[in-house]
N, C-alpha and C positions, 0 to 999 in steps of 0.2 A: 141442114146444121141442127135445126131446132128438134128434129125428131132422134138425131144420134143424143142429145143432150138429155132427151127425156128416160133413157136407159140408166142414167145415174140415180133416178127416182127408184129404181128395183132394187130389193135386198138381194134376190138371186144372183143379179150382175156382181153386185160386191161380194159375194160369196164365191164367185167364180176367180173373180180377181184376186181374192185374199188366198184362195187356194193355190193357184197358178204361179203367185209370188212365194209362196212358201215351198212349193216343189222346185222353182229356181233356185230358191237360197239352199235347199239341200244339195243341190249338185253344184253350186257355185262357192258355197261356203265362205262368203265375203262379208257376212253379217250386215249386207245392205238391205236386201229386200225382206229379212225378215220382220224388222218394226213396222214396214210399209204392209205388208201381209197382214199382220195382227192388228193393224189399224183398218185396215179394209174388212177384216171380217167383224171388228167391233161396230164398224160403219153400218155393216148390214144388220147385226143384231138390234143397232139403234133403230135403224130404217123399220124393221120389222116391227118393235115394240111402238114404235110412233104412228105406223099405219095401223097397227091392229086397236089402237086405244087402249093399252093395258094399262098405263099408268095414268094419262090424263087424255083430255080431248082437246089440246091445244093443235096438235101437229106442227111441231116445231121444225121440222125438216121437211120443208114444203117447196123448197127450191134449190135447183141444181147448184146455185153458187154457195147456198147455205151449207149444203152437202160437202161441196169440195173445200170451204173452208173448215168444217168440222173434221173432215178427213185429214186435211194437212194438221190442223191442231193434234191431233190424234196420233199422226205419224211421228211427229217430233216428241209429243209425251212419251211415247212408246221406245223412242230411242234413247231419252234419258233415263228411263225405269230399267230397261234391260242391259243398259251399259252401268247403271247401279248394281244391279243385282249380279252380273258378271265380274264386276270389277272388284266386288266384296268377296267372290268366290278366289279369285286370282291374288288376293291380299293375304287371305289365309294360307295360300300354298306359297311359303316364301321361298325364294329361289337365290342364291349368291349372285346369278348370272343376270339379275335384273338391271337393265341399263335404263 
């Protein structure tokens, strides 16, 4: 079980997860997988930057539990951001049949 959790430390795994979730969203069109896929891609970017020490030498994302909490936070945040973006576009298109 421990070796499976070490895959969460690799940014390439998060890229694969993010791309797969976005592809599923394209075919499902349910607006469930898109925010999670974007959060996975941003987690991959954060892991890459953290492992290459571009910003600082702290290595904040060094445990799989911290990475999962970070991913969960980004997923929730991306749901609210995308809902705000798409809700403002819907409000501009006023329809008399809005219930």
